[in-house]
N, C-alpha and C positions, 0 to 999 in steps of 0.2 A: 672802141675809140682809137687808142694808140696801141699797136701791137709790137712795133719795132722802133725802138728809140736809139738814136745815135748821138754821141756827144763828141764835139770837137774839143780835144784835150791837149794842153801844153803846160808849161810850168807856171803860168800866170795864176794869180789868186782868183781872178774871175773864172778861169776854167775850173779851178778847184771847187768853187761854189756851184758851177754848172754841173759838175760831176755829182756832187752831193744831192742836188735837187733831182737829177736824173735817176739816181739810185732809189730815192724815195718814191719817185713817180713810177718807175719800173716795178717796184715792190707792190705798190698800191694797185697798179693796173695788171699785174702779172704779165708784164711785157718783156720781150727780149731787149737786152741792153748791149750796145756796142760802143767802143771808144775808138776814135781815129786820131792819130797824131801824125803830123806831116813834117818830114825832114825836107826843108826847103834847100835849094842849092846855095852854096856859099855866096856871100856878097861879092860885088865886083872887086873890092880891095883885097880879097882873100889871097890872090896870087902874090901880091906884094908882101902880105903878112907871112906867107909860107917861106918866102925868100929870107925874111928876117928871123923867123922862128921855125926852122925846118922840122922840128919834132912835133909841131902842132898839127893834128889831123881834124879839121872842122867836122867833117861828115861822121867820122867814127866817134868823136866826142859827143856829138848830138845823139847818135844812135844809142850809145850807152846810157846817156842821161834820160832819153825818152823811154827806153826799155825799162829802166828803173821806175819811172813815173807810172808806166802802164802796170807794172807789177804791184805798185802801191795801190793803184785804182782797183785792181782785181781783189786785193786784200780788203779794201774798204767795202766793196760790193759784197764779198763773201761774208763779211761780218754782219751785213744787213740781210743776208739770206738771198742775195741776188747773184746769178751767174753773169759774168761780164766777159764778152769777147773783145779783144783788142787787136788793132791793126796799125802798123807803122808803115807809112808809105812815103815815097820820094816824089817830089814835084812842087809846083806852086801851091800855096795854101788854099786859095779859093777854089781853083779847078779841081784839086785833089779831093777836097772835102765834098764838093758837089758830086763828083764821079763815084766816090765811095758811098754816099747816101743813095745814089741811083742803083749801084751794084747790089747793095744790101736791101733794097726795096724798103728803106726806112720811111715811116710815116710821120716821124717827128725828129727834127734835128735841134739839139740843144747846144747853146754856146754861151760863153761868158761875154759880157758887154763891157768894154772899157769906156771910161769917161773921156770925151773929146770935146774940144771947142766946137761951137756951131759953125765956125768958119772952115773946119777941116772936113773934107769929103773924101769918099773913096776908101773907106775903112773895110777891113776884111769882113766884119760882121754884116755891114751894110751890103757889100757885094754878094756875100753868100745868101743873105735874105732875099735879094732880088732874083737870084738864079736857082734857088733851092727847088728841088722836085717834090717837096713835102712841106708840112707846117714847120715853122721855126719858132723856138722859144728862146728868148734872150734873157739871161740871168745877170743882174747887177750885183 
């Protein structure tokens, strides 16, 4: 059924639930499990913030935070008896996740689903689901 599961993972509680579900699914199916976390470029106002707070390094702060998150994910998977591979990549969230799923030949992509108003369109999870090269499982 599913042999290569990939989880889109960040600091959100929804991503945490997606990771937990993915670990259980990988264990049950004896599937490979990968986690991808994306370091998006700094927002447009970043250059102004740097001039006001020169000691703040957006990219390095995010890299340290996401590296720690991935280490925690590895520990959680290891406790369940599942080996987890993690990748930290730079780029836009949607395109980077799609490319990573293709590169790993994932047959299931798992991601947390945030609650949004019906009037809001163009969310990351919706964009990924429309472009994914494999099955997508959304966890609320």
